[in-house]
C-alpha positions, 0 to 999 in steps of 0.5 A: 872085108872078106872080099878085100882080104881075098883080093889082097891074098891073090894080088902079087902087086899088093904082096910085093908092095907091103912085103917086098919081093918074095923072090929074094930069100933072106941072105945070111950075114957073113958071120953066120956062114957055115954056122946056120943053114942058108935058104936056097935060092930056087933054081927057077929064079936064075938063068946064069951062075950067081958067081961067074954069071955064065948062062946055065944049060942042061948039058954042060953047065948044071945048077948046084947050090952052095951049102953055105950061102945058098946061091945057085952056082955052076959046077966050076964055081962050086968045086970046093969043099968046106967044113960047115958047123951047122952040119956037124963040121962035115965037108960040104960043097961050097962056092969059091967065095965062101970057100975063101971065107971059111978056110982062109985059103987063097984061090989063084983065080981072082975075078973080084978085081974086074970092073963091073960092066953096065949090065953086071948089076944083080937083079935082086940088088937093083930091084930093092932100090928101083923106081919100078920093077917087075914082070913084063913080056917083051914081044918079038917084031911080029907081036905074036911070040916073046919072052917074059922077063924081069924089068927094072928102072934103077933109082941110080940109073933112072934113064935106063931100063934093064932086062933080066931073064929072071929076078935073081939073075946077077947080070942083065941080058940087055938094057934099053936107054929110055931117054928120047923114047915115045911111050904109046898106048895100044888097045887091049887085044886078046886080053893083053895089056899092050904098050910100046916104046918107039923111037925112029924105026926102033919099037919095043912092044910090051905086055903087062899083066894087068891094065893097072901095071900097064899104066904104072909102067907107062908113067915110069918109062914116060918120065925117064924118056923125058929126062926126069930123074927124080922120083914122084913125090908120093912114090916109094920103092916100087915093084909090080909083082 
């Protein structure tokens, strides 16, 4: 029993399966904005502003936190002040959306009416209703280097793999239509758990954290590649991390 408990505590897959993704802090209800201090989204969970979706960089677009909702936003989107009840009604830096809600003032710039593109699906939102989501590494063409990201196959769009740079990003940086791809197993090399998506000359090579997670991703991608859109009978919202 002690061995089981130690394994469960060290396993990110187990924790997520039981408790859900730890990367998503509990959001405040609308009526709680300004009345309760929010739990801030950690800087390392996003690579872009959670409001305008522009990528952050060290010089021109620094990270700030809205003191009302806790989102990570850029300077432009947090250039507003509102009184917050939990801070003795003192003025605090807030994002545009919270500013409008808390003050009732109208902001001339309005992005709400813009149609969401195919990549403009928030990672946390999509992960919460996914067939499978979690961290993978996508290798470059020479299979030596690569980038680690947050990968999601949504329930409402099960034939597409969405790739985010971080699990709280509000926009995917790319997507891969899975229909028609072949899923290939690769021998384990340098303790890396490798598999591929291949179609004609287009090949994507992935690295999973464990052999078990590799098998789960291969099974999920193979079902999508075959056009199977319904979940497996014993499958619930699934996450590998």
